[in-house]
N, C-alpha and C positions, 0 to 999 in steps of 0.2 A: 504494500500500500504506499503510495506516494502522496503526502498532504501537501506538497509544495505546489504553489500557483505557477503557471507557465509565465515566460517573460511578457507574452501579450497581455495575460491577465493582470500581471503586476502593473503594467502600463496603464491599463484602463482604469484599475483601481485608483492610481495616483492621479490621473487625469481627471476622474469624476471627484476625487477628494479635493483637489485644488480648486475646481469650479465650485464645489459645494461651499468650501470655506470662504472663497472670495466674493462670490456672487449671491449665494442663497443665505448663508448664515447672517449677514448684516441685516437682512430684511425678514428674518423668520418670525419675530415677535410681531412685526407690523402686519405680515401676511395673516396671522392667527387673529389679531385684534380687529383689523378691518374686515377680515372674512372675505377677501378678494382674491380671485384666481389670478396669479402672476403670469399673464400671457407673454410678457416680454422675456421671461426667464425661459419659458418653453420654446420661444423663438431661438434663444441662444443655445438651448440644448438640442434643438434640431440641427442647427448649424455644426454643432460639434459631432453629430451622428449618434447621439445617445438614444434617439428614438428608434433607431435601426439596428441596435446591437446584435440581436439574436436572428436577424433575418438575411438572407442570401443578398449579395452584392447586385446580382441581376435584376432584384426588385428594389433597388434603392437602399438596401441594408448595408451593414458593416461586415456580415460575414463571421460574427462572433458567436459564442457559444452561451449555453444557459448559465454557467458559472459566471462568466463575464457580466452578463446582465444582472446576475443577483448581486454581485459585488457593487455594481452601479446603484441599484435599488438601496442596498445597505448604506452606502456612503451619502447619498442624498436623504435618506430618511434619518440619518444621524444628525443632521442639522435642522431638518424641516419635515416633520411628519405629513403636513399637507401636500407639499410639493412631491414628497416620496409616493404618496398615495396616488396622486394623479398621474405621475410617471409610470407607476407599476400598471394602473389600470389601462393607460394608453397604449402600453406595449402588450400586456398580457391579455387584455379583454378586447381592446379596440381593434388591434392589428393581427394579433396571433391567429384567431380563428380563420382569417383570409389566407394566412400562411399555411395553415394546417390542412384547410378543406377547400380553399378557392381553385377555380380553374385558372389557366394561365391568363385568360381575358381579364378575370376578375382581379387577379393579382397586379396586372400591368395597370388596370384602371383605378383600383381601390387601394391596394396594399402599397404600390410604389410611393405615392405622395406621403403616407403615414410613415413608412420606414425612412423616408428621406427628411422627415421632420418639418414638411411643407403643410401638414394638417394633422388633426387628432381624430380619432374614432372612438365610439363608445359601444358597449355590449348592453343591449336592452332585454334583460332577462327577469329581474325581480318585479313582481306585480304586488298591489295591495293585499291580495289574498294568495299569492303564491311566493313565499320567501324560502324556508326551508323545503317546502314542498314544491320545488320548482317544476316538476312534472304537472302541476296542477294549474299550469298557464290557462288563462281565459281569453287572451288575446287570439283574434281569429284572423285568417287570411283566406278568403274565398276566391276561386278561380272566376274570372270573367274574361273570356276569350283568350288572349295572349298575356293577361295581366293578373296580379293579385290585387284584391281590395282588402285592406287591412283595418281592422278596428280593434281597439283595446286601450289599456293603460298600463304604463310602467312607472315604477318609483324607485327612488334612491339610486339613480343611474349616475355614475361618476363621469364628470367632463362633458356631459350631453350639451350643455349650454354653449360649449366652444368647439363642438364637433362638426366635421363636414359630413360624416356618415355615421349611421347608427345600424348595427347588426341586431335585428328584432327577432325574437323568438315567438311563433305563433301556432296555433293548431290549424293543420291543413287537411285534416280527416280523421276518420275512425278506422281502427283495425277491425278484424273479425270478432275480437272480444268486446268491442265497444270502447276500447281505450283510445284517447287522443293521441294522434300522431303529430308530431311537432317538427317544424321546418324553421331553419334560420334563413332570414331574408334580408338583404342589403337594402337599406332605405336612406337615401340622401336626406340630410336633415332639412333641407329647403324645399321638400316635396309638399305640395299642397295638402293640407289636412293634418299636418305634423305641427303640435304646439308643445314648446318646451319651456317650462317655467323652473325657477330656482328660488324657492321661497323658504327653504328649510333653515332654521336656526339651530344650528348644531352645537353639541357639547365640545367636540374635538375636531380635528383635521378640517378647521373652519375655513382654510384657504383653498381647499379642494373643492371643486364645483360638484354639487349633488342636486340632481334634477328630477323633475317629474315629466313624463312624456304622454301626451294623449294623442292617439291616432283615430282620426275620424274619416272613414272612407278614403284612406290613403291608397292611391293607385301606383303601383310598380310593375314593371315587366316580370313575367315569370323567370326570366333569365337571371334576375337578381337572386334567386334561390342560391344559398351558399352550399356548394357541394351538390348533394342529391335532395330531393324532396323526401319529406318524413324522417330525415335522419338527424333532426335538430337535437333530440334528447341525448343521444350518444355524443354528438359534437360539443354540447355545452358541458357535459361531464368530463369530457377530456380537457376542455378548455379551462374548466375550474381546477382540474388537477395541476395543470401548468401554472394557473394563476396563484395557486397556494404557496408555490415556491417563492414567488415574489413577494407575497404578503408575509410570508415567514422571514424573508430578507429584510423587509420593512421593520419587522418586529425586532429583528436583531440589530438594526441600526439605532432604533429607539432605546433598546436595552443597553447597547454600548454607550450611547450618550448618557444615559442615566447613571452608568458606572463612571464614567469620565468625570462627570460634574461632581458625583458624590465623593469620590477619591480626592479630587482637587480641593473641594471644600473642607473635606475632613483634615486635609494636611495644613490648611490655613487657620482653620477655626480653633481657637484656644479657649479651654475652660479648665478650671482648677490648676492653672499654671502650665499646661502642656496641651499640644494639638490633640484634638478628640480622635485622631487616627491612631493614637497610642492606647486608647481604651478598647478593651477586649470586646466590649458589646458592639462597638462600631467595626472593629476588625472582622468579627464573624459576619456581620452584614456584607461587608464588602467582599469577603472571601466567597460567600455563598452567591453574590451577584456575579463576580468574576467566573466562577464555576459554571453557572447557569449560561451565562453568555457564550462561553466556549463551546459548550455542549450544543446550544442552539446552532452556532456556527458550523459545527461538524455535520449537523443534521441537515442544515440547508444546503451545504456543499455536497454532501451525499446524494440527496434527492436530485440536485442539478446535474451532477455527474451521471447518474442513472439515466435520466432524461436524454442527456447528450450521447449516451452510449446505445440509445435506442432500447433500453431494458424497461421492464415494467417498473413504474415510479410511484404510482397512486398512493400505495401505503405510506411510503417514505415522505411524499409530499404532505400527507396528512400529519404524520408524526412532526414534520418540521413546522408546519403552519400551527399546529396545536402547541407545541412546546414553546416555539418562539414568541408566539403572541401572548401566552400567559407569562413567559419569563419577562417580556416587556413591561406588562403591567406591574408584575411583582418588583421589578428593578426600579421603575419609576417611583413606585410607592415607598420603596426603601430609600430612595434617593430623597424624596420629600422629608422622610422621617430623620434622615442624617442631617439635612439642612435646618431642622427644626421650623421655627416661625418663619425664617425666611424662605423655607421651601414652598410655603403658601402663597408667595409672592411672585407675581407674573415675570418680574425682571430676572429672577434666578432660573427661569425657564423649565425647571423640573415638574412644576405643576401641569405645564403644557404637554409634557411627555406622558403624564399619566392620562390626561384627556384624549390624547391621540391614541395611546396604546389600547384604550378600551374598545375602540371600533374593530381592531384587529381580531378580537375575540368573537365578534359578530359577522362581519363581512366575509365573503368568499366561503361560506359555510361556517355556522357557528361552532364553538368549541365542542358542543354536544354532538354535532353532525360529525365532526372530525373523529370523535370517539366511536361513533356508529361505524364510519367507514373502517376504521382500524379493527373494529370487532368483526366485521363481516370479512375482512381479509384474513382474521385469523380462523374463519370457518365457524363462527358463532351464529 
């Protein structure tokens, strides 16, 4: 087993870290307090090629691997959870389904501008009554000649307000058992009948756009179906497996940031005549945080490596997402505790880490769903 990163991976990690420190960190508090999506930062990320890391060069990407992409998510998430989430969603949910399932024409038309950083995409899966039960989709797409007519509602969709295209899951028929057959359909955001609103007032990741989408008699060509008709259910399961690696990497970044802040503060803060880092109670907290961060990193990298090798990775992606997201929350909580009263104040940032980390236990499959996935993999 070789745990070393390749030269290319090290270069990407350094490039993204430098960008995150110089461009994103100075604005992280403002992005959170104003709850504004940083479009200009994403323009710069696109110019650097960050939005195309795991995609082939022929479709505008950088030809990198999943590990490189996970490293990028971690470094961005380490300074700003909002930007990290929007970045992860743009790549894993907005663009990856086109890479996995699109035909060459769809990749040229839709994936290329996303991978080149010229536009953003979104994945319209979650509905008001279809969260963990994603198979309970109520949005419908009925055939009318050579077109689909789509009606339905999507909620909690990341980046939708700033996206050029949305991949929408919709019921396109019933099988012999009477169960809904779901298709994934590419819908340009400016199509007539598409209404996107972003009125959510969120606890955390406030600078990441979260929107509601209403589709009223939206007409798109049947050629916009992603891959094959009625294959949407398996498509979104595979997409979510890959997305879990990126959410795990985001959790890892927040956990690392929490450890960094807590350690630095513990060395500076003096009580009873010495730095609090010399007290065993604080040392044990820091030791546990460091251990869990490193365990999460190993799990994220293993899941990404398995995916890159073309091996089954669903169980490991669930391990990584579950452990890293819960590690992020625990680490942020301990960082606040180590900071004491200062940890409750916005300027010290650790309170933001806690608010941002909480979403990671909910989105891309709740912690409970991850445990269900793992249990099924065990044969339960």
